[in-house]
TORKOLKE-324740 format. One line per 10 residues: number of its first residue (from 1); their letters; for each residue x, y, z of N, C-alpha, C. Coordinates in steps of 0.05 Angstrom, whole numbers, padded with zeros to 5 digits. Each point is the difference from the previous one (the first is absolute). Example, Ala and Ser with C-alpha at 12.3 -4.5 7.8 and 13.67 -1.06 7.14 Angstrom:
BEGIN
1 = AS = 00264:-00114:00156:-00018:00024:00000:00018:00024:00000  -00007:00021:-00014:00016:00024:00001:-00015:00022:00014 $
//
This chain:
BEGIN
1 = MNSIKIGRRV = 01003:-00335:-00723:-00015:-00023:00008:-00022:00009:00020  -00025:-00008:-00005:-00022:00008:00017:00000:-00016:00026  -00009:00012:00021:-00005:-00014:00026:-00029:-00007:00001  -00006:-00022:00013:-00027:-00010:00002:-00007:-00005:00029  -00024:00008:00008:-00008:-00004:00028:-00016:-00026:00003  00009:-00017:00018:-00015:-00025:00006:-00007:00001:00030  -00025:00004:00006:-00008:00004:00027:00014:00026:00010  00014:-00002:00022:00014:00023:00011:00029:00001:-00010  00008:-00020:-00016:00028:-00001:-00009:00003:00013:-00028  00022:00014:-00003:00008:00010:-00026:00021:-00018:-00012 $
11 = VGDGERVFII = -00004:-00009:-00024:00018:-00019:-00013:00013:00013:-00025  00026:-00002:-00002:00014:00012:-00023:00029:00005:00007  00014:00012:-00020:00028:00005:00003:00005:00019:00024  00019:-00007:00017:00006:00017:00023:-00017:-00006:00024  -00020:-00017:-00003:-00017:-00007:00023:00010:-00027:00011  -00010:-00005:00024:00007:-00026:00013:-00011:-00023:-00016  00015:-00021:-00003:-00008:-00023:-00016:-00026:-00012:00012  -00019:-00004:-00018:-00026:-00011:00008:00002:-00031:-00002  -00002:-00013:00023:00005:-00029:00001:-00026:-00015:00003  -00005:-00019:-00019:-00024:-00016:-00001:00006:-00029:00007 $
21 = AEAGINHNGS = -00014:-00010:00020:00001:-00029:00005:-00021:-00013:-00017  00008:-00016:-00019:-00019:-00014:-00018:-00009:-00026:00013  -00023:00000:00013:-00011:-00024:00011:-00011:-00018:-00022  -00011:00013:-00021:-00010:-00015:-00023:-00021:-00021:00008  00006:-00025:-00006:-00018:-00022:00008:00014:-00018:00021  00020:00011:00013:00014:-00017:00020:-00015:-00003:00026  -00025:00009:00000:-00018:-00007:00022:-00013:-00027:-00003  00004:-00012:-00024:-00011:-00027:-00006:-00031:-00001:00004  -00013:00022:-00005:-00029:00001:00003:-00010:00003:00028  00017:00006:00019:-00007:00002:00028:00001:00029:00009 $
31 = LEIAKKLVDA = -00022:00011:00011:00000:00027:00010:00018:00002:00025  00001:-00021:00016:00018:00001:00023:00029:00003:-00008  00009:-00015:-00020:00027:00002:-00010:00005:00028:-00012  -00021:00010:-00014:00003:00027:-00013:00004:00021:00022  -00014:-00002:00022:00004:00019:00022:00028:-00002:00012  00010:-00025:00002:00027:-00003:00010:00021:00012:-00019  -00006:-00001:-00026:00018:00013:-00019:-00001:00031:00004  -00023:00010:00005:-00002:00029:00007:00017:00006:00024  -00003:-00016:00021:00016:00004:00024:00030:00000:-00006  00009:-00019:-00017:00028:-00002:-00006:00010:00025:-00015 $
41 = AVDAGVDAIK = -00018:00010:-00018:00007:00023:-00016:00003:00025:00018  -00019:00002:00019:00001:00023:00019:00025:-00002:00017  00006:-00024:00010:00024:-00003:00017:00025:00006:-00015  00001:-00006:-00026:00024:00005:-00016:00004:00030:-00006  -00022:00015:00002:00002:00029:-00006:-00004:00008:-00029  -00014:-00017:-00015:-00005:00007:-00028:-00022:00021:-00001  -00004:00012:-00023:-00020:00021:-00004:-00027:-00011:-00007  -00001:-00023:-00014:-00025:-00010:-00010:00001:-00030:-00002  -00024:-00012:00001:-00002:-00029:-00006:-00019:-00003:-00023  00007:-00018:-00018:-00016:-00004:-00024:-00009:-00030:-00003 $
51 = FQKRDVKSML = -00025:-00003:-00008:-00010:-00027:-00005:-00008:-00001:-00030  -00010:-00023:-00008:-00010:-00003:-00027:-00030:-00009:00001  -00015:00010:-00019:-00029:-00007:-00001:-00008:-00008:-00028  -00013:-00023:-00002:-00009:-00010:-00026:-00029:-00010:00002  -00015:00006:-00022:-00025:-00014:-00005:00008:-00022:-00020  00006:-00023:00011:00014:-00021:-00015:-00014:-00008:-00026  -00026:-00004:00002:-00015:-00010:-00024:-00001:00021:-00022  00002:00025:00007:-00002:00021:-00021:00027:00004:-00013  00022:-00010:00011:00026:00005:-00011:00013:-00025:-00014  -00014:-00023:00001:00010:-00024:-00012:-00020:-00011:-00020 $
61 = TKSAYEKPYT = 00010:-00011:-00022:-00018:-00014:-00018:-00009:-00025:00014  -00022:-00012:-00009:-00010:-00024:00012:00021:-00023:00000  00014:-00002:-00023:00019:-00022:-00001:00024:00005:00019  00008:00025:00003:00022:00006:00019:-00009:-00005:00028  -00026:00007:00006:-00010:-00004:00027:-00001:-00030:00007  -00007:-00016:-00020:-00004:-00029:00005:00025:-00017:-00005  00022:00013:-00007:00025:-00015:-00005:00011:-00012:00025  00006:-00026:00000:00012:-00013:00024:00025:00014:00009  00004:00003:00026:00022:00016:00010:00012:-00013:00025  00027:-00003:-00001:00014:-00011:00023:00021:00019:00011 $
71 = NGGNSFGRTY = 00015:00013:-00018:00020:00020:00008:00020:-00011:00020  00010:-00023:-00005:00020:-00012:00017:-00008:-00004:00029  -00026:-00007:00003:-00010:-00004:00027:-00010:00025:00014  00001:00023:-00014:-00009:00025:00012:-00028:00008:-00008  -00015:-00018:-00012:-00027:00006:-00009:-00019:-00002:00024  -00020:00018:00000:-00021:00000:00020:-00026:-00011:-00011  00000:-00009:-00025:-00024:-00010:-00012:00007:-00020:-00022  -00020:-00015:-00009:00003:-00020:-00021:00006:00014:-00027  -00013:00022:-00005:00005:00015:-00025:00013:00027:00006  00009:00013:-00021:00013:00026:00004:-00021:00020:00012 $
81 = GEHREKLELS = -00024:-00001:-00010:-00021:00017:00010:-00006:-00004:00029  -00002:-00026:00008:-00005:-00006:00028:00023:00009:00018  00024:-00004:-00011:00024:00009:00015:-00001:00031:00005  -00007:00015:-00021:-00001:00029:00003:-00023:00008:00019  -00022:-00013:-00002:-00023:00006:00018:00007:-00004:00029  00015:-00021:00006:00007:-00006:00028:00019:00021:00011  00014:00014:-00017:00019:00020:00009:-00012:00028:00001  -00026:00002:-00005:-00013:00026:00001:-00012:00006:00028  00003:00025:00008:-00015:00009:00024:-00027:00012:-00010  -00020:-00003:00016:-00027:00010:-00008:-00001:00031:00001 $
91 = EADFYELKRY = -00021:00011:-00011:-00003:00029:00002:-00002:00008:00029  -00015:-00015:00016:-00002:00006:00029:00027:-00001:00013  00017:-00019:-00008:00027:-00002:00011:00016:00025:-00007  -00004:00010:-00024:00015:00024:-00008:-00009:00025:00016  -00025:00002:00006:-00010:00022:00017:00012:-00002:00028  00001:-00024:00011:00011:-00004:00026:00031:00005:00000  00013:-00009:-00021:00029:00004:-00002:00007:00030:-00003  -00016:00014:-00015:00004:00029:-00003:-00004:00014:00027  -00021:-00008:00014:-00005:00012:00027:00024:-00006:00019  00010:-00025:-00002:00022:-00008:00018:00025:00015:-00006 $
101 = ADEKGIIFFA = 00006:00003:-00026:00024:00015:-00008:-00002:00030:00008  -00024:00011:-00004:-00004:00028:00009:00005:00003:00030  -00010:-00019:00015:00003:00000:00029:00030:-00001:00008  00015:-00015:-00016:00029:-00003:00005:00017:00023:-00011  -00013:00018:-00015:00014:00023:-00010:00018:-00005:-00025  -00007:-00020:-00016:00015:-00006:-00024:-00018:00003:-00024  00011:00010:-00022:-00015:00003:-00025:-00007:-00027:-00011  -00025:-00004:-00007:-00010:-00025:-00011:-00009:00004:-00029  00009:-00017:-00018:-00011:00001:-00027:00005:-00028:-00013  -00007:-00002:-00025:00002:-00026:-00014:00003:00004:-00030 $
111 = SPWDEKSADL = 00006:-00022:-00013:00001:00001:-00029:-00025:-00015:-00010  -00019:00014:-00013:-00023:-00013:-00011:00006:-00012:-00027  -00009:-00025:-00004:00006:-00014:-00025:-00024:00001:-00020  -00020:00016:00007:-00024:00002:-00016:-00016:00024:00009  -00020:00007:-00015:-00016:00024:00006:-00016:-00003:00026  -00011:-00023:00004:-00016:-00004:00025:00018:00004:00024  00024:-00011:00000:00018:00004:00022:00009:00029:00003  00003:00014:-00022:00006:00029:00001:-00022:00015:00014  -00025:-00008:-00006:-00023:00014:00012:-00001:-00006:00030  00007:-00024:00008:00001:-00006:00029:00020:00019:00014 $
121 = LDALDVPVYK = 00024:00003:-00012:00020:00017:00012:-00009:00029:00000  -00015:00008:-00021:-00011:00027:-00001:-00019:00004:00024  -00017:-00020:00005:-00018:00001:00023:00014:00002:00026  00023:-00013:00001:00017:00000:00025:00015:00026:00003  00000:00017:-00021:00014:00025:00000:00030:-00003:00005  00012:-00019:-00015:00029:-00002:00002:00013:00025:-00012  00023:00008:00010:00013:00025:-00010:00016:-00004:-00026  00003:-00025:-00009:00017:-00005:-00023:-00008:-00027:-00012  00003:-00003:-00026:-00004:-00026:-00013:00026:-00010:-00011  00003:-00027:00001:00024:-00012:-00013:-00011:-00017:-00024 $
131 = IGSPDLTNIP = 00013:00005:-00023:-00006:-00017:-00023:00024:-00018:-00003  -00004:-00026:00002:00022:-00019:-00001:00010:-00004:-00029  00024:-00011:-00002:00013:-00004:-00026:-00018:-00015:-00020  -00014:-00021:00008:-00017:-00015:-00019:-00021:00017:-00014  -00008:00023:00013:-00021:00017:-00011:00011:00025:-00013  00026:00003:-00003:00011:00024:-00013:-00011:00002:-00029  -00004:-00023:-00013:-00011:00001:-00028:-00030:00000:00000  -00013:-00002:00023:-00029:-00001:00002:-00010:00030:00000  00002:00012:-00023:-00007:00029:-00001:-00028:00006:00010  -00020:-00016:-00006:-00027:00006:00011:00000:00002:00030 $
141 = LCTYIAKKGK = 00014:-00019:00014:00001:00001:00029:00017:00024:00009  00022:00006:-00013:00017:00023:00007:-00016:00026:-00001  -00015:00004:-00021:-00016:00024:-00003:-00023:00001:00020  -00012:-00023:00005:-00022:-00002:00019:00010:00010:00028  00023:-00010:00008:00011:00008:00026:00009:00029:-00001  00012:00009:-00022:00010:00027:-00002:-00023:00020:00004  -00023:-00006:-00010:-00023:00018:00001:-00011:00003:00029  00009:-00016:00018:-00008:00002:00028:00014:00023:00014  00021:00011:-00013:00012:00024:00010:00020:-00002:00023  00006:-00025:00008:00019:-00004:00022:00028:-00005:-00012 $
151 = PIILSTGMSE = 00021:00004:00015:00027:-00007:-00009:00002:-00029:-00008  00016:-00006:-00020:00003:-00027:-00011:00030:-00008:00001  00005:-00023:00010:00027:-00012:-00001:-00001:-00022:-00021  00016:00002:-00021:-00001:-00018:-00023:00026:-00016:-00001  -00002:-00026:00003:00024:-00017:-00003:00005:-00006:-00029  00026:-00002:-00008:00007:-00003:-00028:00014:-00026:-00006  -00005:-00021:00016:00012:-00026:-00005:-00013:-00013:-00025  00013:-00020:-00011:-00009:-00015:-00023:-00010:00017:-00023  00013:00022:-00006:-00010:00018:-00021:00023:00012:-00016  -00006:00008:-00024:00019:00015:-00017:-00003:00030:00005 $
161 = MWEVEEAVKA = 00020:00015:-00007:-00001:00029:00005:-00023:00013:-00014  -00005:-00009:-00025:-00022:00013:-00015:-00027:-00005:00014  -00003:-00023:00013:-00024:-00006:00015:-00003:00018:00024  00023:00005:00014:00000:00019:00022:-00009:00027:-00010  00011:00009:-00023:-00008:00026:-00011:-00030:00002:-00005  -00011:-00021:-00011:-00029:00000:-00006:-00017:00000:00026  00009:-00015:00020:-00015:00000:00025:00002:00027:00014  00023:00012:-00001:00004:00027:00012:-00018:00020:-00014  00000:-00001:-00026:-00017:00018:-00016:-00029:-00004:00006  -00009:-00025:00003:-00029:-00005:00006:-00007:00010:00027 $
171 = ITKYNSQLIL = 00017:-00004:00020:-00006:00008:00027:00001:00030:00003  00021:00013:-00010:00003:00028:00004:-00019:00017:-00016  -00014:-00012:-00019:-00021:00014:-00014:-00022:00009:00020  -00004:-00016:00021:-00021:00005:00020:00011:00007:00027  00026:-00006:00005:00010:00001:00028:00030:00004:-00001  00010:00023:00010:00029:00005:-00001:00014:-00011:00025  -00015:-00010:00019:00013:-00010:00025:00010:-00028:-00004  00023:-00003:-00013:00010:-00026:-00007:00028:-00005:00011  00004:-00023:00011:00026:-00010:00009:00006:-00025:-00015  00024:-00002:-00012:00008:-00024:-00014:00018:-00017:00018 $
181 = MHCISMYPAP = -00003:-00026:-00002:00017:-00018:00015:00016:-00018:-00019  00027:00003:00001:00016:-00020:-00014:-00004:-00027:00014  -00003:-00020:-00016:-00007:-00027:00011:00009:-00021:-00020  00010:-00022:00010:00005:-00024:-00016:-00018:-00022:00010  -00018:-00009:-00017:-00020:-00020:00008:00010:-00028:-00003  00019:-00007:00017:00010:-00027:00003:00001:-00006:00030  -00006:-00025:00008:-00005:-00006:00028:00015:-00024:00010  00024:00003:00012:00013:00026:00005:00015:00009:-00025  00006:00026:-00001:00015:00011:-00022:00030:-00002:00004  00015:-00011:-00019:00029:-00002:00003:00013:00027:00001 $
191 = FEELRLNCIN = 00021:00003:00015:00013:00027:00002:00009:00010:-00027  00010:-00018:-00017:00011:00009:-00026:-00022:00009:-00019  -00025:-00003:00008:-00023:00008:-00017:-00014:00025:00011  00009:00012:00021:-00015:00021:00014:-00001:00026:-00015  00021:00006:-00016:00000:00025:-00017:-00006:00025:00016  00013:00004:00023:-00007:00022:00017:00005:00027:-00013  00017:00002:-00020:00005:00025:-00014:-00025:00010:-00015  -00019:-00018:-00003:-00025:00009:-00013:-00015:00020:00018  00006:00001:00025:-00012:00021:00018:00006:00027:-00011  00025:00005:-00007:00008:00026:-00011:-00011:00004:-00028 $
201 = ILQSKFGVPV = -00002:-00021:-00015:-00011:00002:-00027:-00029:00009:00001  -00015:-00013:00017:-00029:00007:00003:-00003:00029:00010  00017:00008:00019:-00001:00027:00010:00005:00020:-00022  00020:-00005:-00016:00007:00019:-00022:-00021:00001:-00022  -00011:-00023:-00006:-00019:-00002:-00022:-00028:00011:00006  -00009:-00004:00025:-00028:00007:00006:-00003:00023:00019  00021:00007:00015:-00001:00023:00018:-00019:-00003:00023  -00005:-00024:00008:-00018:-00006:00023:00016:-00014:00022  -00010:00000:00024:00013:-00015:00021:00003:-00030:-00008  00023:-00011:00006:00005:-00028:-00007:00009:-00016:00024 $
211 = GYSGHESGWV = -00011:-00023:00004:00007:-00017:00022:00010:-00027:-00009  00002:-00018:00019:00010:-00027:-00007:-00017:-00021:00015  -00011:-00019:-00015:-00014:-00022:00011:00017:-00025:-00003  00012:-00009:00022:00020:-00022:-00002:-00011:-00027:00006  00006:-00019:-00018:-00007:-00028:00004:00024:-00018:00004  00024:00012:00003:00024:-00015:00005:00000:-00009:00030  00017:-00020:00005:00003:-00009:00028:00015:00021:00016  -00008:00004:00025:00014:00019:00017:-00007:00029:-00007  00016:00018:00011:-00006:00029:-00005:00025:00016:-00009  00022:-00013:-00007:00024:00014:-00008:-00005:00017:-00025 $
221 = ATIAAVSLGA = -00013:-00012:-00020:-00005:00015:-00025:-00020:00023:00005  -00018:-00004:00019:-00019:00021:00007:00015:00025:00011  00020:-00005:00017:00016:00022:00010:00014:00014:-00022  00011:-00015:-00019:00013:00011:-00023:-00019:00018:-00016  -00025:-00009:-00003:-00020:00015:-00014:-00005:00028:00013  00001:00001:00026:-00003:00025:00014:00023:00019:-00007  00024:-00011:00000:00023:00016:-00006:00000:00010:-00029  -00015:-00014:-00017:-00003:00009:-00028:-00023:00019:-00005  -00014:00006:00022:-00021:00021:-00002:-00029:-00010:00002  -00004:-00026:00006:-00027:-00010:00003:-00013:00014:00024 $
231 = CVIEKHITLD = -00023:00013:-00004:-00014:00014:00021:-00023:-00016:00013  -00006:-00023:-00012:-00019:-00019:00011:00013:-00027:00000  -00004:-00015:00021:00010:-00028:00002:-00024:-00018:00007  -00002:-00022:-00014:-00020:-00020:00006:00013:-00028:00002  -00004:-00013:00022:00011:-00027:00004:-00022:-00018:00012  -00001:-00025:-00011:-00019:-00019:00011:00008:-00009:00028  -00021:-00004:00017:00005:-00009:00027:-00016:-00025:00006  00010:-00015:00018:-00014:-00025:00010:00006:-00003:00029  -00017:-00015:00014:00005:-00007:00028:00021:-00021:00001  00001:-00017:-00020:00019:-00023:00000:00004:-00010:-00029 $
241 = RNMKGGDHKF = 00025:00000:-00009:00005:-00009:-00028:-00007:-00029:-00005  -00003:-00015:00021:-00007:-00029:-00003:-00030:-00005:-00002  -00016:00021:00001:-00029:-00004:-00003:-00007:-00009:-00028  -00022:-00014:-00002:-00009:-00009:-00026:-00008:00024:-00017  00008:00000:-00026:-00007:00021:-00018:00024:00009:-00016  -00005:00008:-00025:00022:00006:-00018:00015:00026:00006  -00012:00019:00013:00013:00026:00004:00017:00002:00025  -00003:-00019:00018:00014:00001:00026:00030:-00002:-00003  00008:-00017:-00020:00029:-00007:-00002:00018:00023:-00005  -00009:00021:-00014:00017:00023:-00007:-00007:00024:00017 $
251 = SLEPLELKEM = -00016:-00003:00021:-00009:00022:00016:00018:00004:00025  -00001:00023:00011:00015:00006:00025:-00017:-00008:00024  00013:-00012:00020:-00013:-00005:00025:00001:00026:00017  -00016:00001:00022:-00002:00026:00015:00026:00012:00009  00018:-00015:00011:00026:00011:00009:00017:00010:-00024  -00002:-00014:-00022:00014:00009:-00024:-00011:00026:-00011  -00027:00002:00001:-00013:00025:-00009:00009:00023:00017  00001:-00004:00026:00009:00021:00019:00029:00008:-00006  00016:-00020:-00005:00029:00006:-00006:00002:00015:-00026  -00016:-00006:-00020:00000:00014:-00025:-00008:00029:00004 $
261 = VTNIRNVERS = -00021:00005:00015:-00009:00028:00005:00022:00016:00013  00013:-00012:00021:00022:00014:00014:00022:00007:-00020  00007:-00019:-00018:00022:00006:-00019:-00008:00020:-00021  -00025:00000:-00008:-00009:00020:-00019:00002:00028:00013  -00009:00002:00024:00002:00026:00014:00029:00009:00004  00018:-00019:00005:00028:00007:00002:00012:00009:-00027  -00008:-00014:-00021:00009:00008:-00027:-00010:00028:-00007  -00026:00006:00007:-00011:00026:-00005:00017:00022:00013  00007:-00005:00026:00017:00020:00014:00027:00003:-00013  00011:-00022:-00011:00026:00001:-00012:00001:00014:-00026 $
271 = LIGFDKYLLQ = -00024:00005:-00012:-00001:00013:-00026:-00006:00030:00002  -00002:00010:00025:-00005:00029:00004:00025:00016:-00008  -00004:00022:-00014:00021:00018:-00006:00014:-00005:-00027  00008:00022:-00013:00013:-00001:-00026:00027:00014:-00001  00006:00015:00022:00025:00016:00000:00021:-00015:00015  00025:00003:-00009:00023:-00013:00013:00015:00022:00016  00000:-00004:00027:00014:00019:00017:00007:-00015:00026  00018:00012:00016:00009:-00012:00025:-00022:00003:00020  -00010:-00023:00010:-00021:00000:00019:00010:00004:00029  -00016:00012:00016:00008:00006:00028:00009:-00026:00014 $
281 = GEIPFRQKLG = -00014:-00022:-00005:00007:-00025:00014:00027:-00012:-00010  00009:00009:-00023:00026:-00010:-00011:00024:00015:00012  -00004:00023:00011:00022:00017:00008:00019:-00013:00020  -00011:-00013:00022:00019:-00013:00019:00017:-00022:-00013  -00012:-00014:-00019:00014:-00022:-00014:00020:00011:-00020  -00007:00022:-00012:00020:00013:-00018:00024:00010:00016  -00005:00012:00023:00022:00010:00017:00017:-00023:00009  -00012:-00023:00007:00015:-00022:00011:00015:-00016:-00022  -00013:-00004:-00022:00010:-00018:-00021:00012:00014:-00024  -00008:00025:-00004:00011:00015:-00022:00030:00006:00003 $
291 = KSIVLRRKVK = 00012:00014:-00019:00028:00004:00000:00007:00030:00001  00024:00006:00012:00012:00026:-00001:00028:-00002:-00013  00011:00022:-00009:00027:00000:-00009:00018:00001:00025  00020:-00018:00000:00017:-00004:00024:00029:00002:-00009  00017:00010:00017:00029:00003:-00005:00014:-00028:00002  00016:-00006:-00020:00016:-00025:00002:00024:00004:00018  00010:00025:00001:00023:00005:00017:-00001:00028:00011  00018:00006:00018:00001:00026:00013:00009:00021:-00020  -00014:00023:00001:00008:00023:-00017:00001:00025:00016  00016:00019:-00008:00002:00026:00014:-00017:00021:-00014 $
301 = KGTILKKDML = -00006:00021:00016:-00015:00023:-00011:00014:00010:-00025  -00017:00005:-00020:00010:00011:-00026:00007:-00021:-00020  00000:-00026:00009:00006:-00021:-00019:-00020:-00001:-00023  00009:-00003:-00024:-00018:-00003:-00023:-00008:-00029:-00002  -00026:-00005:00000:-00010:-00027:00001:00004:-00014:-00027  00009:-00025:00001:00003:-00017:-00023:-00017:-00025:00004  -00007:-00013:-00022:-00018:-00023:00001:00011:-00022:00018  00026:-00005:-00001:00011:-00022:00016:00001:00006:00030  -00008:00024:00008:-00001:00007:00029:-00028:-00006:00011  -00018:-00008:-00017:-00029:-00001:00009:-00011:-00028:-00004 $
311 = TCKSPAEGVS = -00019:-00007:00017:-00016:-00024:-00003:-00029:00006:00009  -00017:-00020:00000:-00028:00004:00008:-00008:-00021:00021  -00010:00010:00022:-00008:-00018:00022:-00025:00010:00014  -00013:-00018:00015:-00022:00008:00017:00011:00011:00027  -00016:00017:00014:-00027:00009:-00006:-00001:00024:-00019  -00024:00007:-00008:-00003:00023:-00019:-00004:00025:00016  00022:00010:00011:-00001:00024:00017:00015:00024:-00012  00013:-00005:-00022:00017:00021:-00012:-00007:00005:-00029  00021:00007:-00015:-00004:00006:-00029:-00007:-00026:-00015  -00020:00002:-00016:-00010:-00023:-00015:00021:-00009:-00021 $
321 = PMMIENIIGK = 00003:-00026:-00005:00017:-00010:-00021:-00007:00011:-00028  -00025:00009:-00002:-00008:00012:-00026:00015:00025:-00006  00013:00012:00020:00015:00025:-00003:00030:-00004:-00005  00008:-00025:-00002:00029:-00006:00001:00015:00014:-00023  -00012:00001:-00024:00014:00013:-00022:00002:00030:00004  -00019:00012:00016:00000:00028:00005:00022:00009:00020  00007:-00019:00017:00019:00008:00021:00029:-00006:-00006  00004:-00018:-00020:00028:-00005:-00008:00012:00026:-00011  00024:00006:00010:00013:00025:-00008:-00006:00023:00018  -00017:-00004:00020:-00007:00021:00019:00018:-00003:00025 $
331 = PVTADLNEDD = 00007:00022:00013:00017:-00001:00025:-00018:-00005:00024  00011:-00013:00020:-00014:-00004:00025:00005:00024:00018  -00018:00007:00018:00002:00024:00016:00010:-00007:00028  00006:-00026:00006:00009:-00007:00026:00017:-00025:-00002  00015:-00006:00021:00014:-00025:00002:-00020:-00023:00004  00003:-00022:-00015:-00018:-00022:00001:00015:-00026:00004  -00011:-00019:00015:00013:-00025:00006:-00010:-00022:-00019  00014:-00022:-00001:-00009:-00023:-00015:-00027:-00010:00011  -00018:-00007:-00017:-00027:-00010:00007:-00019:00022:00009  00009:00025:-00001:-00019:00022:00006:-00021:00003:-00022 $
341 = ILHGSDLKLR = -00024:00004:00008:-00022:00006:-00020:00004:00029:-00009  -00001:00004:-00026:00003:00027:-00011:-00027:00015:00001  00001:00024:00011:-00024:00017:00002:00004:00025:-00018  -00022:00012:-00006:00001:00024:-00017:00017:00022:00012  00000:00001:00026:00016:00021:00014:00030:-00005:-00002  00008:-00024:-00009:00028:-00006:-00003:00010:00008:-00027  -00017:00012:-00017:00007:00005:-00028:-00009:00028:-00008  00015:00011:-00019:-00010:00024:-00013:-00015:-00010:-00024  -00026:-00008:00005:-00015:-00015:-00020:-00025:00016:-00008  -00004:00002:-00026:-00024:00013:-00011:-00013:-00020:-00019 $
351 = REAS = -00025:-00007:00006:-00014:-00019:-00018:-00003:00012:-00028  00010:-00014:-00019:-00002:00010:-00028:-00028:-00005:-00011  -00010:00020:-00015:-00026:-00004:-00012:00001:-00022:-00021  -00021:-00016:-00001:-00001:-00022:-00019:-00017:00009:-00024 $
//
């Protein structure tokens, strides 16, 4: 599996998980709220913050733009087009937001939903592009972004495997710096539909770094994704789930984001190492709680040990119970009392080769 550099971070197998706070459109069209989302991401300790950018009129048909839209009271405009326009930050806002994120020391990027937006991000010199699940089948946009030569994070929600294959083929024809994100595009996504084992399937099939973009409530499944090998994590964030707007309801609030980051880092540490051996820190507990072979009754020097003379008790200061079959039939070299721990020096004992 290839590693990919995003800014100063290396992303891939064996590297620290790259955590993205997906602000998306949860700024509700406000630069001030967008900056507060940056602050929350920085405070939580994530690696990057991501927004979304659209040239709304270029990505919608006229009828789709003018379609009446209510979205359960979460609409920001009379029509779907007006709603989307209200949720857009201006190009000037994006320049200011990029400057602000740079000042705060966090990687800033976005998912462009059209070529004009991709060009804006190019002008901002973002270190990576995100192609959202709705555009996985938009091969012209995928190749347009690929030709810009920056790393690409591609979400695979709402798609068939053959479509993922075609998108990967189209992108890697021009750009090998690809990260795939397992994703279920339901909002929120039910736990029984998350299909987290697809992380391993995507890794095996494409040989590229694979992450997880989670739309489920909370972060438990996200932690599970890390344990399954996800090297990138993306979760939506909001200042308040009660804010108006469709994406807030399944997003993490600042304290939850911070808690998720802490738990991801703890899981990372817990996955270190592949060898099974006695750790230095376990030795005192092994000595205290482990077992030794102990005499059930008093025996004299020269007594041949029988099974009914022996039992196993703590502490682990003498001969291990694993040796019990080896010492049966052996004579003791000293007088021993009931409840004495048996030591190697009490036996004419030679470890048999296995």
